[in-house]
MARBA-3410 file (N, C-alpha, C, O; in Angstrom, 1 decimal):
158
27.5,51.4,-5.3,26.2,50.8,-5.6,25.4,51.9,-6.4,25.3,53.0,-6.0 ~ 24.9,51.5,-7.5,24.1,52.4,-8.4,22.6,52.3,-8.0,22.1,51.2,-7.7 ~ 22.0,53.4,-8.1,20.5,53.4,-7.8,19.8,53.5,-9.2,20.1,54.4,-10.0 ~ 19.0,52.5,-9.4,18.2,52.5,-10.7,17.0,53.4,-10.6,16.3,53.4,-9.6 ~ 16.8,54.2,-11.6,15.6,55.0,-11.6,14.4,54.1,-11.8,14.4,53.1,-12.4
13.3,54.5,-11.1,12.0,53.7,-11.3,11.6,53.7,-12.7,11.7,54.7,-13.5 ~ 11.0,52.6,-13.1,10.5,52.5,-14.5,9.3,53.4,-14.7,8.4,53.5,-13.8 ~ 9.2,54.1,-15.8,8.1,55.0,-16.2,6.9,54.1,-16.4,6.9,53.1,-17.2 ~ 5.8,54.5,-15.8,4.5,53.8,-15.9,3.4,54.8,-16.3,3.4,55.9,-15.8 ~ 2.6,54.4,-17.2,1.5,55.2,-17.7,0.2,54.6,-17.2,0.0,53.4,-17.2
-0.8,55.5,-16.9,-2.1,55.0,-16.6,-2.9,54.7,-17.9,-2.7,55.3,-18.9 ~ -3.8,53.7,-17.8,-4.7,53.3,-18.9,-6.1,53.8,-18.5,-6.5,53.7,-17.3 ~ -6.8,54.2,-19.5,-8.2,54.6,-19.3,-9.0,53.9,-20.3,-8.6,53.9,-21.5 ~ -10.2,53.3,-20.0,-11.0,52.7,-20.9,-12.0,53.7,-21.5,-12.6,54.5,-20.7 ~ -12.2,53.7,-22.8,-13.2,54.5,-23.5,-14.1,53.7,-24.4,-13.7,52.6,-24.7
-15.2,54.2,-24.7,-16.1,53.6,-25.7,-15.7,54.2,-27.1,-15.7,55.4,-27.2 ~ -15.4,53.3,-28.0,-15.1,53.7,-29.4,-15.7,52.7,-30.4,-15.4,51.6,-30.4 ~ -16.6,53.2,-31.2,-17.3,52.4,-32.2,-17.9,51.2,-31.6,-17.8,50.1,-32.1 ~ -18.5,51.4,-30.4,-19.2,50.3,-29.7,-18.3,49.4,-29.0,-18.8,48.3,-28.5 ~ -17.1,49.7,-28.8,-16.1,48.8,-28.1,-15.5,49.5,-27.0,-15.3,50.7,-27.0
-15.2,48.8,-25.9,-14.5,49.4,-24.8,-13.0,49.1,-25.1,-12.5,48.0,-25.1 ~ -12.2,50.2,-25.2,-10.8,50.1,-25.5,-10.0,51.0,-24.6,-10.5,51.9,-24.0 ~ -8.7,50.6,-24.4,-7.8,51.4,-23.5,-7.2,52.5,-24.3,-7.0,52.4,-25.5 ~ -6.9,53.6,-23.6,-6.0,54.6,-24.2,-4.9,54.9,-23.1,-5.2,54.7,-21.9 ~ -3.8,55.2,-23.5,-2.7,55.5,-22.6,-2.7,57.0,-22.3,-2.8,57.8,-23.2
-2.6,57.3,-21.0,-2.7,58.7,-20.6,-1.2,59.2,-20.4,-0.3,58.5,-19.9 ~ -1.0,60.5,-20.7,0.3,61.1,-20.6,0.5,61.5,-19.1,-0.4,61.9,-18.4 ~ 1.7,61.3,-18.7,2.1,61.6,-17.3,2.5,63.1,-17.2,2.2,63.7,-16.1 ~ 3.1,63.7,-18.2,3.5,65.1,-18.1,3.1,65.7,-19.5,2.9,65.1,-20.5 ~ 3.0,67.0,-19.4,2.8,67.8,-20.6,4.0,67.7,-21.5,5.1,67.5,-21.0
3.8,67.8,-22.8,4.9,67.8,-23.7,4.7,66.8,-24.8,3.7,66.0,-24.8 ~ 5.6,66.7,-25.8,5.4,65.8,-26.9,5.6,64.3,-26.5,6.5,64.0,-25.7 ~ 4.7,63.5,-27.0,4.9,62.1,-26.8,4.3,61.3,-27.9,3.2,60.7,-27.8 ~ 5.0,61.3,-29.1,4.5,60.6,-30.2,4.3,59.1,-29.9,3.5,58.4,-30.6 ~ 5.1,58.5,-29.0,4.9,57.1,-28.7,3.5,56.8,-28.2,2.8,55.9,-28.6
3.0,57.7,-27.3,1.6,57.5,-26.8,0.6,57.7,-27.9,-0.4,56.9,-27.9 ~ 0.8,58.6,-28.7,-0.1,58.9,-29.8,-0.2,57.6,-30.7,-1.3,57.2,-31.1 ~ 1.0,57.1,-31.0,1.1,55.9,-31.9,0.4,54.7,-31.2,-0.4,54.0,-31.9 ~ 0.7,54.5,-30.0,0.1,53.3,-29.2,-1.4,53.5,-29.2,-2.2,52.5,-29.4 ~ -1.9,54.7,-28.9,-3.4,54.9,-28.9,-4.0,54.7,-30.2,-5.1,54.2,-30.3
-3.4,55.1,-31.3,-3.9,54.7,-32.6,-4.0,53.2,-32.8,-5.0,52.7,-33.3 ~ -3.0,52.5,-32.4,-3.0,51.0,-32.6,-4.0,50.4,-31.7,-4.6,49.4,-32.1 ~ -4.3,51.0,-30.5,-5.4,50.5,-29.6,-6.7,50.7,-30.3,-7.6,49.8,-30.4 ~ -6.9,51.9,-30.9,-8.2,52.3,-31.5,-8.4,51.4,-32.7,-9.6,51.1,-33.0 ~ -7.4,51.0,-33.4,-7.5,50.1,-34.6,-7.6,48.6,-34.1,-7.8,47.7,-35.0
-7.6,48.4,-32.8,-7.6,47.0,-32.3,-6.4,46.2,-32.7,-6.5,45.0,-32.8 ~ -5.3,46.8,-32.9,-4.0,46.2,-33.3,-3.1,45.9,-32.2,-2.1,45.1,-32.3 ~ -3.4,46.4,-31.0,-2.8,46.1,-29.8,-3.8,45.9,-28.7,-4.9,46.4,-28.8 ~ -3.5,45.0,-27.8,-4.5,44.7,-26.7,-3.8,44.6,-25.4,-2.6,44.2,-25.3 ~ -4.5,44.9,-24.3,-4.1,44.6,-23.0,-5.3,44.0,-22.3,-6.4,44.0,-22.8
-5.1,43.5,-21.1,-6.2,42.9,-20.3,-7.2,44.0,-20.0,-6.8,45.1,-19.7 ~ -8.4,43.6,-20.0,-9.5,44.6,-19.7,-9.3,45.2,-18.3,-9.7,46.3,-18.0 ~ -8.8,44.4,-17.4,-8.6,44.9,-16.0,-7.3,45.7,-15.7,-7.1,46.2,-14.7 ~ -6.5,45.8,-16.8,-5.2,46.4,-16.6,-5.3,47.9,-16.4,-6.0,48.6,-17.3 ~ -4.8,48.5,-15.4,-4.9,49.9,-15.1,-3.7,50.8,-15.4,-3.8,52.0,-15.5
-2.6,50.1,-15.7,-1.4,50.9,-16.0,-0.5,50.0,-16.9,-0.6,48.8,-17.0 ~ 0.5,50.7,-17.5,1.4,49.9,-18.4,2.7,50.6,-18.4,2.8,51.8,-18.3 ~ 3.8,49.8,-18.4,5.1,50.4,-18.3,5.6,50.9,-19.7,5.1,50.4,-20.7 ~ 6.5,51.8,-19.6,7.1,52.3,-20.8,7.8,51.2,-21.6,7.6,51.1,-22.9 ~ 8.5,50.3,-21.0,9.1,49.2,-21.7,8.1,48.2,-22.3,8.3,47.7,-23.4
7.0,48.0,-21.6,5.9,47.2,-22.2,5.3,47.8,-23.5,5.1,47.1,-24.5 ~ 5.2,49.2,-23.5,4.7,49.9,-24.7,5.7,49.7,-25.8,5.3,49.4,-26.9 ~ 7.0,49.9,-25.5,8.0,49.7,-26.6,8.0,48.3,-27.1,8.1,48.1,-28.3 ~ 7.9,47.3,-26.3,7.8,45.9,-26.7,6.6,45.6,-27.6,6.7,44.9,-28.6 ~ 5.4,46.2,-27.2,4.2,45.9,-27.9,4.3,46.5,-29.3,3.9,45.9,-30.3
4.9,47.7,-29.4,5.0,48.4,-30.7,6.0,47.7,-31.6,5.8,47.5,-32.8 ~ 7.1,47.2,-31.0,8.2,46.5,-31.7,7.6,45.2,-32.3,7.8,44.8,-33.4 ~ 6.8,44.5,-31.5,6.1,43.3,-31.9,5.2,43.5,-33.1,5.1,42.8,-34.0 ~ 4.4,44.7,-33.0,3.5,45.0,-34.0,4.2,45.4,-35.3,3.8,45.0,-36.4 ~ 5.4,46.0,-35.2,6.2,46.3,-36.4,6.6,45.0,-37.1,6.5,45.0,-38.3
7.0,44.1,-36.4,7.4,42.8,-36.9,6.2,42.0,-37.5,6.2,41.6,-38.7 ~ 5.1,41.9,-36.7,3.9,41.2,-37.2,3.3,41.8,-38.4,2.8,41.1,-39.3 ~ 3.2,43.1,-38.4,2.5,43.7,-39.5,3.3,43.8,-40.8,2.7,44.1,-41.9 ~ 4.5,43.4,-40.8,5.4,43.3,-42.0,5.9,41.9,-42.2,7.1,41.8,-42.7 ~ 5.2,40.9,-41.8,5.7,39.6,-41.8,5.7,38.9,-43.1,6.5,38.0,-43.4
4.8,39.3,-44.0,4.7,38.6,-45.3,5.5,39.3,-46.4,5.0,39.9,-47.3 ~ 6.8,39.2,-46.2,7.7,39.9,-47.1,8.2,39.1,-48.3,8.6,39.6,-49.3 ~ 8.2,37.8,-48.1,8.8,36.9,-49.1,8.1,37.0,-50.5,8.8,36.9,-51.5 ~ 6.8,37.3,-50.5,6.1,37.4,-51.8,6.5,38.6,-52.6,6.2,38.7,-53.8 ~ 7.2,39.6,-52.0,7.5,40.8,-52.7,8.9,40.9,-53.2,9.4,41.9,-53.7
9.7,39.8,-53.1,11.0,39.8,-53.6,12.1,39.9,-52.5,11.9,40.4,-51.4 ~ 13.2,39.3,-52.8,14.3,39.3,-51.9,14.8,40.6,-51.5,15.1,40.9,-50.3 ~ 15.1,41.5,-52.5,15.6,42.8,-52.1,14.6,43.6,-51.3,15.0,44.3,-50.4 ~ 13.3,43.6,-51.7,12.3,44.3,-50.9,12.3,43.8,-49.5,12.2,44.6,-48.5 ~ 12.3,42.5,-49.3,12.3,41.9,-48.0,13.5,42.3,-47.2,13.4,42.6,-46.0
14.7,42.3,-47.8,15.9,42.7,-47.1,15.8,44.2,-46.6,16.2,44.5,-45.5 ~ 15.4,45.1,-47.5,15.2,46.5,-47.2,14.2,46.7,-46.1,14.4,47.5,-45.2 ~ 13.1,46.0,-46.2,12.0,46.2,-45.2,12.5,45.6,-43.8,12.2,46.2,-42.8 ~ 13.2,44.5,-43.8,13.7,44.0,-42.6,14.7,45.0,-41.9,14.7,45.1,-40.7 ~ 15.5,45.6,-42.7,16.4,46.6,-42.2,15.6,47.8,-41.7,16.0,48.4,-40.6
14.6,48.2,-42.4,13.8,49.3,-41.9,13.1,49.0,-40.6,13.0,49.9,-39.7 ~ 12.6,47.8,-40.5,12.0,47.3,-39.2,13.0,47.4,-38.1,12.7,47.9,-37.0 ~ 14.2,46.9,-38.3,15.2,46.9,-37.3,15.6,48.4,-36.9,15.7,48.7,-35.7 ~ 15.7,49.2,-37.9,16.0,50.7,-37.6,14.9,51.3,-36.8,15.1,52.1,-35.9 ~ 13.6,51.0,-37.2,12.4,51.5,-36.5,12.4,51.1,-35.1,12.1,51.9,-34.2
12.7,49.8,-34.8,12.7,49.3,-33.5,13.7,50.0,-32.6,13.5,50.4,-31.5 ~ 14.9,50.3,-33.2,16.0,51.0,-32.5,15.6,52.5,-32.2,16.1,53.1,-31.3 ~ 14.7,53.0,-33.1,14.3,54.4,-32.9,13.1,54.6,-31.9,12.9,55.7,-31.4 ~ 12.4,53.5,-31.6,11.2,53.6,-30.8,11.4,54.4,-29.5,10.6,55.2,-29.1 ~ 12.5,54.2,-28.7,12.7,54.9,-27.5,12.7,56.4,-27.7,12.3,57.2,-26.8
13.2,56.9,-28.8,13.2,58.4,-29.1,11.8,59.0,-29.1,11.6,60.1,-28.9 ~ 10.8,58.1,-29.5,9.4,58.6,-29.6,8.8,59.1,-28.3,7.8,59.8,-28.3 ~ 9.4,58.7,-27.2,8.9,59.2,-25.9,9.2,60.6,-25.6,8.7,61.2,-24.7 ~ 10.1,61.2,-26.4,10.6,62.6,-26.1,10.2,63.5,-27.3,10.3,64.7,-27.1 ~ 9.8,63.0,-28.4,9.5,63.9,-29.5,9.7,63.2,-30.8,10.0,62.0,-30.9
9.4,63.9,-31.9,9.5,63.4,-33.2,10.2,64.3,-34.1,9.7,65.5,-34.2 ~ 11.2,63.9,-34.8,11.9,64.8,-35.7,11.2,64.7,-37.1,11.4,63.7,-37.8 ~ 10.5,65.8,-37.3,9.8,65.9,-38.6,10.1,67.2,-39.3,10.4,68.2,-38.6 ~ 10.1,67.2,-40.5,10.4,68.5,-41.3,9.3,68.6,-42.3,9.3,68.0,-43.4 ~ 8.4,69.5,-42.0,7.2,69.7,-42.8,7.5,70.6,-44.0,8.3,71.4,-44.0
6.7,70.3,-45.1,6.6,71.2,-46.2,5.3,71.9,-46.1,4.3,71.3,-45.6 ~ 5.2,73.1,-46.6,4.0,73.9,-46.3,2.9,73.8,-47.4,2.0,74.6,-47.4 ~ 3.0,72.9,-48.3,2.1,72.8,-49.4,1.0,71.8,-49.3,0.0,71.8,-50.0 ~ 1.2,70.8,-48.3,0.2,69.8,-48.2,0.2,69.2,-46.7,1.3,69.2,-46.1 ~ -0.9,68.8,-46.2,-0.9,68.4,-44.8,-0.2,67.1,-44.6,0.2,66.7,-43.4
0.1,66.3,-45.6,0.9,65.1,-45.5,2.3,65.2,-46.1,2.9,64.1,-46.4 ~ 2.8,66.4,-46.3,4.0,66.6,-47.0,5.2,66.8,-46.0,5.2,67.8,-45.4 ~ 6.0,65.8,-45.9,7.1,65.8,-44.9,8.4,65.4,-45.7,8.3,64.6,-46.6 ~ 9.5,65.9,-45.2,10.8,65.3,-45.7,11.0,64.0,-44.9,10.5,63.8,-43.8 ~ 11.7,63.0,-45.5,11.9,61.8,-44.9,12.8,61.9,-43.6,13.8,62.7,-43.7
12.4,61.3,-42.5,13.3,61.1,-41.4,13.2,59.7,-40.9,12.3,59.0,-41.3 ~ 14.2,59.2,-40.2,14.1,57.9,-39.7,12.9,57.6,-38.9,12.3,56.5,-39.0 ~ 12.5,58.6,-38.1,11.3,58.4,-37.2,10.1,58.1,-38.0,9.2,57.4,-37.6 ~ 10.0,58.8,-39.2,8.8,58.6,-40.0,8.6,57.2,-40.5,7.5,56.8,-40.9 ~ 9.7,56.5,-40.6,9.6,55.1,-41.1,8.8,54.2,-40.1,8.0,53.3,-40.6
8.8,54.5,-38.8,8.0,53.8,-37.9,6.5,53.9,-38.3,5.8,52.9,-38.3 ~ 6.1,55.1,-38.6,4.7,55.3,-38.9,4.3,54.7,-40.3,3.3,54.1,-40.4 ~ 5.2,54.8,-41.2,5.0,54.1,-42.5,4.8,52.6,-42.4,3.9,52.1,-43.0 ~ 5.7,52.0,-41.6,5.7,50.6,-41.5,4.4,50.1,-40.7,3.9,49.0,-40.9 ~ 3.8,51.0,-39.9,2.5,50.7,-39.2,1.3,51.2,-39.9,0.2,51.1,-39.4
1.5,51.8,-41.1,0.4,52.4,-41.9,-0.4,53.4,-41.2,-1.6,53.4,-41.2 ~ 0.4,54.3,-40.5,-0.2,55.4,-39.7,0.2,56.7,-40.4,1.4,57.0,-40.6 ~ -0.8,57.4,-40.9,-0.6,58.7,-41.6,-0.2,59.8,-40.6,-0.8,60.0,-39.6 ~ 0.9,60.5,-41.0,1.2,61.7,-40.3,0.6,62.9,-41.0,0.7,63.0,-42.2 ~ 0.1,63.8,-40.3,-0.5,65.1,-40.9,0.0,66.3,-40.0,0.3,66.1,-38.8
0.0,67.4,-40.7,0.3,68.7,-40.0,-0.6,69.8,-40.5,-1.3,69.6,-41.5 ~ -0.6,70.9,-39.8,-1.5,72.0,-40.1,-0.8,73.2,-40.5,-1.3,74.3,-40.6 ~ 0.5,73.1,-40.9,1.3,74.2,-41.2,1.2,74.5,-42.7,2.1,74.1,-43.5 ~ 0.1,75.1,-43.2,-0.1,75.3,-44.6,-0.1,76.8,-44.8,-0.5,77.6,-44.0 ~ 0.3,77.2,-46.0,0.2,78.6,-46.5,-1.2,78.8,-47.1,-1.7,78.0,-47.8
-1.7,79.9,-46.7,-3.0,80.3,-47.3,-2.9,80.5,-48.8,-2.1,81.3,-49.2 ~ -3.6,79.7,-49.6,-3.4,79.8,-51.0,-3.7,81.1,-51.6,-3.3,81.5,-52.7 ~ -4.5,81.9,-50.9,-4.8,83.3,-51.4,-3.6,84.2,-51.2,-3.6,85.3,-51.8 ~ -2.7,83.9,-50.3,-1.5,84.7,-50.1,-0.4,84.2,-51.1,0.5,83.5,-50.7 ~ -0.6,84.7,-52.3,0.2,84.2,-53.4,1.7,84.6,-53.2,2.6,83.8,-53.7
2.0,85.7,-52.6,3.4,86.1,-52.4,4.1,85.1,-51.5,5.2,84.7,-51.8 ~ 3.5,84.8,-50.4,4.1,83.8,-49.5,4.2,82.5,-50.1,5.2,81.8,-49.9 ~ 3.1,82.0,-50.8,3.1,80.7,-51.4,4.2,80.6,-52.4,4.9,79.6,-52.5 ~ 4.5,81.6,-53.2,5.6,81.6,-54.2,6.9,81.6,-53.5,7.8,80.9,-53.9 ~ 7.0,82.4,-52.4,8.3,82.5,-51.7,8.7,81.1,-51.0,9.8,80.7,-51.0
7.7,80.4,-50.5,7.9,79.1,-49.9,8.1,78.0,-50.9,8.8,77.1,-50.7 ~ 7.3,78.1,-51.9,7.3,77.0,-53.0,7.2,75.7,-52.4,6.3,75.4,-51.6 ~ 8.2,74.8,-52.6,8.2,73.5,-52.1,9.2,73.3,-51.0,9.7,72.2,-50.6 ~ 9.6,74.5,-50.4,10.6,74.4,-49.3,10.0,73.8,-48.0,8.8,73.8,-47.8 ~ 10.9,73.3,-47.2,10.5,72.7,-46.0,10.8,73.6,-44.8,11.4,74.7,-45.0
10.4,73.2,-43.6,10.6,74.0,-42.4,12.1,74.4,-42.2,12.4,75.5,-41.8 ~ 13.0,73.4,-42.5,14.4,73.6,-42.2,15.1,74.4,-43.3,16.3,74.6,-43.2 ~ 14.4,74.7,-44.4,15.1,75.4,-45.5,15.1,76.9,-45.4,15.6,77.6,-46.3
END
């Protein structure tokens, strides 16, 4: 007989944001959790909703809500052509398959020349499809010309 691990549950907290009462998902443990960051952005944008009385949310419910949002926010593909629609549908499916990984971290490879300069990773597709900008603070001081020239357009992994 196998024992199933209990499902991960997150607490919700209501905050006032731009005159509205909105939920945010609280982290259970320290460490990276881009899934919670993404969900909180979608709550702040009013693109995801939960009942006002809801005090907690399961991990699986979060994944399902984000997956639904990925599909809904990219629903009008036919007007952009068949190939575009096919590529976007594949990207949506790949993004949905990647969602569980966001609970543990995010594979990003920054470049040091701009706060929004990243090498492509599969995980970044999720943010692109939801129109969420990724930014980082790993920039070279432009006055440090020696370091700036040495790094050029290299990324973290180079």
